[in-house]
C-alpha positions as CSV (number, residue, x, y, z in Angstrom):
1,M,90.4,78.6,80.0
2,L,91.8,78.1,76.6
3,T,92.7,81.8,76.9
4,I,95.6,80.8,79.0
5,Y,97.2,78.7,76.3
6,K,96.2,81.2,73.6
7,T,97.8,84.1,75.4
8,A,101.0,82.1,76.2
9,F,101.5,80.7,72.6
10,S,100.6,84.1,71.1
11,F,103.3,85.7,73.3
12,V,105.9,83.2,72.2
13,G,104.9,83.7,68.6
14,R,105.3,87.4,68.8
15,H,108.6,87.4,70.8
16,P,110.4,84.1,69.9
17,A,113.8,85.7,70.3
18,F,113.0,86.9,73.8
19,F,111.7,83.5,74.9
20,L,114.7,81.8,73.4
21,V,117.2,84.1,75.2
22,L,115.5,83.4,78.5
23,S,115.6,79.6,77.9
24,V,119.3,79.8,77.1
25,L,119.9,81.8,80.3
26,M,118.0,79.2,82.3
27,F,120.0,76.4,80.7
28,T,123.3,78.2,81.2
29,F,122.7,78.6,84.9
30,T,121.7,74.9,85.2
31,L,124.9,73.9,83.3
32,V,127.1,76.1,85.5
33,S,125.5,74.7,88.6
34,E,126.0,71.1,87.5
35,R,129.5,71.7,86.1
36,F,130.9,73.4,89.3
37,L,128.8,71.3,91.7
38,L,127.3,74.2,93.6
39,S,126.4,73.2,97.1
40,A,122.8,73.5,98.4
41,M,123.8,76.5,100.5
42,V,124.9,78.3,97.3
43,G,123.0,76.7,94.5
44,L,119.5,76.9,96.1
45,P,119.5,80.7,96.8
46,A,121.2,81.4,93.5
47,G,118.8,79.2,91.6
48,L,115.8,80.8,93.3
49,T,117.1,84.3,92.6
50,A,117.8,83.4,88.9
51,W,114.4,81.9,88.5
52,S,112.8,85.0,90.2
53,V,114.6,87.3,87.8
54,I,113.4,85.3,84.8
55,V,109.8,85.3,86.1
56,Y,110.0,89.1,86.7
57,L,111.1,89.6,83.1
58,L,108.2,87.4,81.9
59,H,105.7,89.5,84.0
60,R,107.0,92.8,82.6
61,A,107.0,91.4,79.0
62,L,103.5,89.9,79.2
63,M,101.9,92.9,81.0
64,F,103.8,95.8,79.4
65,D,105.4,94.3,76.3
66,E,108.9,94.9,77.6
67,V,111.0,92.4,75.7
68,N,114.2,94.4,75.1
69,L,116.7,93.1,77.6
70,I,119.4,95.6,76.6
71,G,118.8,99.3,76.3
72,K,115.5,101.2,76.5
73,T,112.3,99.2,76.8
74,K,109.2,99.9,74.8
75,S,107.0,100.8,77.8
76,L,108.2,103.1,80.5
77,Q,104.8,103.8,82.0
78,R,105.4,101.7,85.1
79,P,108.7,102.0,87.1
80,K,111.0,99.1,87.5
81,A,110.5,97.0,90.5
82,L,112.9,94.1,90.4
83,G,113.9,94.3,94.1
84,R,110.3,94.4,95.2
85,F,109.5,91.5,93.1
86,L,112.4,89.4,94.3
87,F,111.3,90.0,97.9
88,V,107.7,89.0,97.3
89,S,108.7,86.0,95.2
90,C,111.1,84.7,97.9
91,A,108.6,85.4,100.7
92,L,105.8,83.5,98.9
93,M,108.1,80.5,98.2
94,A,109.2,80.5,101.9
95,I,105.6,80.5,103.0
96,I,104.7,77.7,100.6
97,V,107.6,75.6,101.8
98,L,106.8,76.2,105.5
99,F,103.1,75.5,104.9
100,T,104.1,72.2,103.1
101,V,106.4,71.0,105.8
102,A,104.0,71.9,108.6
103,L,101.1,70.1,106.8
104,F,103.2,67.1,105.9
105,V,104.9,66.6,109.3
106,F,102.3,67.6,111.9
107,V,99.0,67.0,110.1
108,L,99.6,64.0,107.8
109,D,102.4,62.4,109.9
110,G,104.5,62.2,106.8
111,V,107.7,61.3,108.5
112,T,106.2,58.0,109.6
113,H,105.0,57.2,106.1
114,M,108.4,58.2,104.7
115,Q,110.1,55.7,106.9
116,S,107.7,52.8,106.3
117,D,107.3,53.4,102.6
118,P,109.5,56.0,101.0
119,L,107.7,56.0,97.6
120,V,104.3,56.6,99.3
121,G,106.0,59.3,101.5
122,I,107.5,61.1,98.5
123,G,104.2,61.0,96.7
124,G,102.4,62.3,99.7
125,F,104.9,65.2,100.0
126,V,104.5,66.1,96.3
127,V,100.7,66.2,96.8
128,T,101.0,68.2,100.0
129,F,103.3,70.7,98.2
130,G,100.7,71.0,95.4
131,I,97.9,71.7,97.9
132,A,100.1,74.3,99.7
133,Y,101.1,75.9,96.5
134,L,97.6,76.3,95.1
135,T,96.3,77.6,98.4
136,I,98.9,80.3,98.9
137,M,99.0,81.3,95.2
138,C,95.2,81.6,95.1
139,C,95.2,83.8,98.2
140,F,98.4,85.9,97.6
141,G,99.3,85.2,93.9
142,T,98.2,88.6,92.7
143,S,101.1,90.1,94.8
144,L,103.6,88.9,92.1
145,P,102.2,90.8,89.1
146,A,101.3,93.7,91.4
147,A,104.9,93.9,92.6
148,A,106.2,93.6,89.1
149,A,104.0,96.5,88.1
150,A,105.1,98.6,91.1
151,D,101.6,98.4,92.5
152,R,100.5,97.7,96.0
153,W,101.3,94.1,96.9
154,G,100.8,93.6,100.6
155,P,98.9,90.6,102.1
156,H,95.9,92.7,103.0
157,I,95.3,94.0,99.5
158,A,96.1,90.6,98.0
159,L,93.4,88.9,100.2
160,Q,91.0,91.6,99.1
161,R,91.8,90.9,95.5
162,A,91.6,87.1,96.0
163,R,87.8,87.5,96.6
164,A,87.4,88.3,93.0
165,T,90.1,86.0,91.6
166,W,90.3,82.9,93.8
167,W,88.3,80.3,91.8
168,R,89.5,81.7,88.4
169,M,93.1,81.4,89.6
170,L,92.6,77.9,91.0
171,L,91.1,76.6,87.8
172,G,93.7,78.4,85.7
173,L,96.7,77.0,87.7
174,L,95.3,73.5,87.4
175,I,94.5,73.6,83.7
176,G,97.6,75.7,82.7
177,P,100.9,75.0,84.5
178,G,99.4,72.0,86.5
179,L,98.5,70.1,83.3
180,C,101.8,71.2,81.7
181,F,103.8,69.8,84.7
182,V,102.0,66.4,84.6
183,V,102.6,66.1,80.8
184,G,106.2,67.3,81.1
185,V,107.2,65.0,84.0
186,G,105.5,62.0,82.2
187,T,107.4,62.8,79.0
188,I,110.7,63.1,80.9
189,L,110.2,59.8,82.7
190,A,109.3,58.1,79.5
191,I,112.5,59.4,77.8
192,E,114.6,58.4,80.8
193,N,113.0,55.0,81.0
194,N,113.6,54.3,77.3
195,F,116.8,56.1,76.5
196,G,118.4,57.3,79.8
197,G,121.1,60.0,79.9
198,T,119.0,63.0,81.0
199,G,120.2,62.8,84.6
200,F,116.7,63.7,85.6
201,L,116.1,60.7,87.9
202,G,119.6,60.7,89.3
203,G,119.7,64.5,89.8
204,R,122.8,64.9,87.7
205,M,123.4,66.1,84.2
206,N,125.8,64.3,81.8
207,V,127.7,67.4,80.6
208,H,129.9,65.3,78.3
209,D,127.0,63.8,76.4
210,P,125.5,66.1,73.6
211,A,122.2,64.1,73.7
212,G,122.0,64.5,77.4
213,L,122.6,68.3,77.1
214,L,120.0,68.6,74.4
215,V,117.4,66.8,76.5
216,N,118.2,68.9,79.6
217,Y,117.9,72.1,77.5
218,L,114.5,70.9,76.3
219,I,113.6,70.2,80.0
220,D,114.5,73.8,80.8
221,L,112.6,75.1,77.8
222,G,109.5,73.2,79.0
223,S,110.0,74.6,82.5
224,L,110.2,78.1,81.1
225,F,106.9,77.6,79.2
226,Q,105.3,76.3,82.4
227,S,106.5,79.4,84.1
228,L,105.0,81.5,81.3
229,L,101.7,79.7,81.8
230,T,101.8,80.5,85.5
231,V,102.6,84.2,84.8
232,T,99.7,84.2,82.3
233,V,97.3,82.9,84.9
234,L,98.5,85.5,87.4
235,K,98.3,88.3,84.8
236,L,94.8,87.4,83.7
237,A,93.6,87.4,87.3
238,Y,95.5,90.6,88.3
239,E,94.2,92.6,85.3
240,R,90.7,92.2,86.6
241,V,91.5,93.9,89.9
242,A,94.4,96.2,88.9
243,P,94.1,100.0,89.4
244,I,93.2,102.1,86.4
245,E,96.7,103.4,85.9
246,V,98.1,99.9,85.7
247,Q,95.3,98.8,83.3
248,T,96.2,101.8,81.2
249,A,99.8,100.8,81.1
250,M,98.8,97.2,80.2
251,G,96.6,98.5,77.3
252,I,93.4,97.0,78.7
253,L,91.4,100.2,78.7
254,E,92.5,100.9,75.1
255,D,91.3,97.4,74.0
256,K,87.9,98.0,75.7
257,A,87.6,101.4,74.0
258,E,88.3,99.8,70.6
259,V,85.5,97.2,71.3
260,F,82.9,99.8,72.1
261,A,84.0,102.3,69.5
């Protein structure tokens, strides 16, 4: 599974400017949201859409080496599919949230635990979300790279592909973005506990403090790298079951031909 980190770090090393631009875009949206106090009704859909667009760009860049955000891209072998990807991304997130709430409220009786001990309740909700996320992503996660590649992405084909990718994807999500999340949150909490000013625990960013802005940018940078790890796991799983025309566009068949040449 070191392939996950090797692929992600190799991508950042080959395209540092692309990765930097995406991190700045993420931080700019965060800053605008905090500065203008966007309500949940506006900020949540806008944030999900912005994140989905960035993840779409990561998918296209990692699979087809499309890193030119302005003008013509290097690879035009697969048609653009942003709208399709946004639909699949939002649908998967909605399913994960509904699955989490149903499991937490009706199976684990989380509301009672939340009222008796909020800390235990919050911890239980986080664990429940993790279980729901891993379950749905292992079953339907290949729909995301398939949608980004303008390939078939429906639930039936996703479940068929999951037979060949389920365990590999589960292990990859745990070792890749899962481990990155644990290390990242631990680091943020340590910084907040010792220095403060990140706004992480309070949910607000101190936009007038340069140190706070820097820490929040680093948080967004880490979040972007975590997203890159997730995209890498999905890409490595999808390329095993992708149709020949997609594998050709991804350069997989060329790499195999070079190995056996």
